[in-house]
N, C-alpha and C positions, 0 to 999 in steps of 0.2 A: 280284330284288332279294335282298340279303344283309343280314342283321341283323348289325350290328357288335358288337364286345365290350362296348361301353359301352351298348348298347341303342338307339343311333340308327340311321337308315336310311343305307345306302351304295349309291349307284347303281352298277350294273355298268358295265363299259366300254362295251358296246352301247348302253345307255340313255343314258350320259353323251354319247356321240357324237351321239345324236340331238338333243340340245339345245344342242350347243355347235358352233361352226365346226369343219368337218372339216379341220383342218390338222395338220401333223405334230407341231408343239409342243404343241398341245392334246391330242393322243393321248398324247404322252410324259407330259404333266403329269397326264392322267387315270390312267395306269398307276402313276405315283409315288404319287398320293394314294390310290388303291385299295390298293395293297400297303402303304403307311404305315399305314393304318387296320388292315388285316389282320395286319401284323407284331405279334407279341406276343400275339395271341389264344390261341396255343398254346405251352405251356412244357412241355417234356418233363422227365422226371425227377420224382422225389418232391417233393410240397409238404411243407415242414417244419412238424412239430407238436412242441411242447415235450414232453419226456418226462414221464410221470407220476412224481411223487416221494412215496413213502410216509414220513411222519414221524410220530414220536410226538406225542401231544397235549400233553405236558409233559415237562420234564427230569426225569431219574431222580434226581438229586442233591436231597436234602431241603432244603426252604427254611428254613434256620437260619443263624445267625451273621451276620444281616443280610442274607442273600439273600432277595428277595422274587419271588414268581411273577407279580406284576402286569405290566402292559404296560410295556416299556422306554421311558423317556423319550427321545425323539428328540434333544432339545437337549443332554442329558447324554452320550449316545452319541456325539454329533457332536464335542464337546469334553470327553471323559472326563477328561482330564488336569487340568482345573480343579478336580476334587473333591479333588485332593491339596493345594490352596491353597498352591501354591508359585510365586510370581511368577517367579522365576528360571527354573524349568522351563518355564513358559509361554512365556517369552521365547526360550528355546533352541529350542522347537518351532516357534515363528513363523520363526525364522532358518533352521532346517533345511528348511522347506517352501519357502522362497525359495532356498536355496543348496546343498542336498544334491545331489551329483553323480549318484547312482543316479535320483533323481527326474528330472534334467536329461536323462540317457539315455533314460528312458521317455517323456518328452516328445518327444524326437527321434523315437523309434520310432512314437509316435502320429502325429505329422506325416507320416511316411513312409506310415502306413496310410491316412491321408486323401488323400495323393497317389494311392496305388494305387487307391482308391475312385473318385476323380475320373477316373483313367485308364481304368478299366473302363467308367465311364458314358459317356465320350467315344466310345467305340467303337460306341454305339448310334445316334449322330447322323450325318448326312451330312457329308462333308468338301467343302471348296470352296477352290481355289486359283487365284490370279491370276498372270499372267506375261506377259512381253514381250521382244522382242529386236529388235536392229538387226544385220544381218550384212552385211558387206562381203566379196565374194569375186571371184576372177580365175580364169577357165577356162584350161586349157591351149591354147596355140596350135597344137600337134601334133594335139590330138584334138577341138578345138572351135574356137570363134571367137576366142578369145584376148582376150576383152574383160572389163571390169570391171562388176560389177552390185552392187546393194544391195537387200536385202529387209527389209521391215519386218512384224513380227508381234506380236499382242497377243490376250489372250483369257482366258476363265475355264474351268476344268476342275472337274467336280463327279463325285463318286462316293459310292455309298451300298451297304453290304451289308445287305440287309434281314434282320432277326432273326425269320425265319418261324417257327422253332421254339423260340425263347426261350433259346437258348444264351448270347446276350449278356446278357440279362436275368438269367439264373442266375449269370452271372459277377458282375454288379453286386450280386446278393443276397449272394454269397459275400464280396465285398469290403466291404460294408455290415456283415455280421456280424463280419468280421475287425477292422473299425474299431472296433465296439462292444467286441469282446474286447480290443483294445489300450486302450481307455479303462478297462475294467475292471482290466486289468493295472496301470496307472498307479495306480488307487485301491488295489489290493492292495499295491503297493509303499508307498504312503502309510501304509497302516494298519501294515504291518510296520515302516516306518521310525519311526513314532511311538512304537510299543511298544518297539523297540530302543533308542531315544534315552532314553526314560523308564526303562527298566531299567538302561541305562548310568549314568544320573544317579543313580539309586537306589544302584548299586553304589559310586559316589564317596561318597555320604553314608554308606553302610555302612562303607567303609573309614575315613572320618574318625571315625565313632563308635567302632569297634573301637580306633582308635588312641588316642582319648581314655580308653577303658577301660584299655588297656594301659599308658598314661601314669600314670594315676592309681594303679593297682596298684603301678607301679614306684616311685612316691613312697612309698607305704606300706611296701613292701618294703625300701626304702633306709632307712627310719626302723628297722625291724626289725633290719636288718643293723648299723647304728650302735649299737644298743642291745646286740646280741649281742657285738659286738667289745669294748664296755666291760666286759660281764659276763665275757667270756673273759679280758680282762687283769686283771680282779679275781678270778680263779680261781673264778668262780661257775658257768661252763658249760665244757663240754669243747671240744676243738678240732673234733670232729665237728659239733657244733651250729653253730660258726662256719662250717665249710665247707658245711654245708647251707644256711645263710642266703645265703652268697655264690652257691651254686648256684641257689637261687630267683630272685635279682636277675639273674643272668646269663641264666637260661632266659626270663625275661620281656623283658629287653632284646633277645635274640636274635629275638623275634617281630616287633618293631618294623620292621626293614628290609624283611621280606616284605611287611607291610602297607602300607609306604610305596611299595614296588615295585608292588603292585597298584593303589594309588591313582594313581599317576603313569601307569600303563597305561590305566586307565579314563579318565582326563582327557585323554590323547592320543586315545583312541578317540572320545570325544565330539566332540573338535575336527574329527577327519576326517568325522564324520557331519554336521557343520555346513558341511562343504566348505572347512574351514581347515586349515593346517599344524599339526602337533603343537606344544604348548607355549604356544599362544596364550591358552588359557583358565586357566592357572595363577593368574593374578591374580584373574580372576572367581570362582574357587572357593577361594580362599585361606582365607576364613573358614568354618570347619565349621559345618554346621547339622544339626539334628535329622532323623532318618528321618521322612518324612511319615506322618501318622496315617490310618487307615482311615476312610471315611465311615460314617455310622450305617446305612445301607441301600443295597442294590444290587438294582434292578429287572432281572430277567433275561429277561422275556418268554417266549415260546414258541418251540419249534424252528422251525416253518414260517416264522415272522416272521424268524428269524435267517438262514435259508438264503436268503431273499429279499434280505437285506441285504448278505451276505458277498460281496465282490468276486470271490474266487477260484471260487465256485460260479457266479456269474454269467458269468465269464469262460468257464468250461468249457461253459456252456450255449450261449453265443454261437459258440464254436468248433464245437460240434455242429451248429448251424444253418449255419455256413459250409461244413462238409464235406458236409452234405446237398445244398447247392446246387451243389457240385462234381460231384455225380453228374449232375445236369442238363446241366452244361457238357460233361461227356463223353459223354452220351447224344446230345446235338445233333449230334455229329460223325457219327452214322449217317445223317443226312438231308442232302439237297442244300442248298447255298447260293446265293443269288441276289444278283447285284450289278447296280445301275443306274449307268450311266456316261453322262456327256455333256459336250459342250464346245461353246463359243460364242466366236467371236472375229473378228479382222480380219488379212488378209495382203495385202500389196501389195508391188510392186517399185519404188515410188517413194512419197516422202512426200506428194506432191501428190494421189495417187489413194488414200491410205490409208483416207480415211473415205467413199469412194464405195460405193454399194450393191453393186457387183460385188465389193468386197473381203470381203464377210461370208462366214464359213464356220461351220458347225455339225456336230455328229454327237451321236447319242444312241442309246441302246439297251440292253436287258437282256443280261446273260450269266449263265450258271450253271455250277457245278461240283459234282460228286458222286463221292466216293471209292467205287469199286465193289469193290475189293479192296485190302486192306492187311495180309494175312496175319493177320488177327484182332486187330491192335493196338488198334483202337477198342473192341471188346468187352472186351479185357483191360484196358483202362483204365477202363472201366465197372465191372469187378470190382474193380479196384484201389480206386477212389474208394468203392465200397460197403464194402469192408473197412475203409478208413480211417474211414468213418462209424461203423462198428460199434466201432472202437477209441475214436473220440471219445465214443460213448455210454458205454463202459465207464469212460472217464477221468471223465465227468460223475457217473456213479454212485459212483465211488470218491471223488471230491472231496466229494460230499454225505456220505458216511459218515465221511471224515476230518474234516469240519467239525462233524458232531455229536459224534465221539469227542473232539475238542479242547475243545469246550464242557464236556462232562461232566467231562472230567479236570481242567479248570481250575476248575470249580465244587467239585469234591470236594477238590482241593488247598487251595483257598481257605478252605473251612470247617475241614478237619483241622489246617491249620497254626495256626488260632487255639487249637484245643485244646492243641496242643504249647506255643504261647506262654504259655497260662495255667499249664500245668505248670512250664515254666521259670521263670515269675514267682515261683511259690511256692518252687521250689528255690533261686532266688537270694535270697530273703528269709531262708530257712533258713540258706543257706551263709554270708551276711553275719554272721548272728548267731553261728554256730559260729566264724567266724574272729575275730570280737571277743572271744568268751569264751576261745577257745584262747590269744589274746595276753595277756589279763589273767591267765590261770592260769600262762602261761609266765613272766611277770614276777614272779608270786608264787611262783615255783619249784615249782609243783604238777605240772607236766607237762613232758616234754622237747620239744626243738625239732621233733622229727619230726611231732608232731601239728599243730604251728603250720604247718609247711611243707605238710601234707597239706590242711589248712583253707584256706590261701592259695591253693594250686594249684587246689583245687576251686572256689573262688569265682571266680577269674579264668577258668576254663574256662566255668563257667555263665553269667557276664556276657557273655562273648564269644559263646556260643550264643544267648543272649537276644537280643542285638543283630542277630544273623544271622537269627534267626527273625523279628524284627520286619520286616526287609528282605524275607524271604520272603513275608511276608503281604502286604505291599504290592506285591511283584512278582507274586504270584498275582492280585491285583486288576487289575493291568495286563493280565495274560494273559486274564483273564476278559473284559475290554473288548475286546481284540484278538480273542478267539475269537467274540465276539457280533458282530463286524463293525463296531465303532465307530471313528470317526476319520476318515471320508472325506465324509460326506454334506454337510458344511459347506464343503468345499474344492473345489466344482465349478469355481471360476475357474481352478484349475490345469490344467484341460483345455482352456482356450482358447489 
C-alpha cells in the first residue's frame, strides 16, 4: 500500500485488481484513480516564503503639528477626504470611482488576469469531447466495387495529462499570485486617483483664492491711482508718482490672466479625471470657495502597519510569489509527462445496426513523453526564471524603501509647512498695517509714492504666498494619507 498525500489509504493496482472484476475498463479506471491521487504529491521548484521585512518601530518625523503616533483609524483612512468637510469634493470622488477611465482600464486588466488564472486551472483537469458523423461515400468502379455506402459513427474521447511533478499546479500558483497583484494594482490606481483628484480640486480653489486676493488689491490700487491722478492735476505730486501708481495697477492686472489660465486648466483636468470632456465642470465650480481647513489631528500609525496596507507593496510581494512559482513551472520540464487517453463509441455501416452490441468500440491506454536532449534550453529557462525571481525580490525591497521614504517626506513636509504658514501669517498682518500707514502718510504728504508702491507690492506678494501656503498644507495632508495607503479599503466592490 501507498499512503496518499492527504493521509488516506490508496490501494495499489495489484490489490485493487484482486477485489474488482478483472476486465479492461476496471483496470484502466484503477490506473486513472491511482495516478489522480498521486498527481500533485510532488511539486518541483521552491515553495514560496514571504521575504522578511525590517521596519523601524516608529516614524522618524516628530509627532507635532497635529500628527499623532497612535493607531491610524481605519474608517478615516478608508475615506480620508471626508476630513476636509467639502461635500463637492466628496461628490467628485464618488463620480471618479464610477467613471474614471484609468480605473476602467485597470478593471479590464483584472478581468484578463482572472481569465488567465481560470485557463491555468483548467489545464489540471481531464478533457472530454463528444462527436458523431454520418458519411456517404462512393468507391471507384475501376479500383473497387463502384458501390455507394454510408457509415455512422459517434462516441466520446477523453484525455488527461497527469500533473505528476506539479508543473501545472505551479502554473496555477503563478496565475493566482498575478491575479492578486492585479487586484493590488487596481487598488494602487484608486489611491493615486483619489489623491490626484483631491490635489487638482485643491488647485482650483487655490487659483480662485489667489484671484480674489489679486482682485481686492486691484480695487485698492485703482483707488490709489485715482487719488494720485487728482493730486497730480492739482500739482501736489510729480508725474513720476503718477506713473508709479499706473505701474502698480498694470502689474497687478497682468497677474490675473495667468491665474485664470491656471484655473481653466485645472478645471479641465478635473473633468478628464471624472471621465468627462473639458469644460463640463465650469458651472459646478463657478462659485469660489475657501481652501479647506486642516483637521485638528492626524493619526499616522506605525511603519509595519503602513507597509501591510499599501497596495504597491502588496503588489510587489504578490509578483515575487508569482515569479517564484514560475521556477517550478520551468523545473517540471526536466521530468517526463504522462497522458491518459481513451475513447468509447459506436460505428456501423447502417443505421439499423448502429445500436447493436457489435457496433461498440473503445480504446484506452497511457502514453508518456520525456525530452532527453534540448541543448540545455530547459536548464537555461530555470536559470532565467531564478534570475527574474531575484529581480522581483529586489523590486519588492526597493518598493518597501520607497514607501517608507514617501511617508517620512510627507510627514516632514506637513509639519514644516505649518511653521511657514505661521510666519507668513505674521508677515501679512505686518505688511497690511505697513500698507495702511504708508497710504495715510502719503495722503498727508509725509512720504513719496515709492514707499506706498513698495508697501502695496509687498502686501500683495505675501498674501499670495499665504494662500499658496494654505493650499500646500492641505496638499501635504493629502500626500500623507496617500503615503499611508489610505483610500482603498472601503472600495472592494470595485474589484468585482
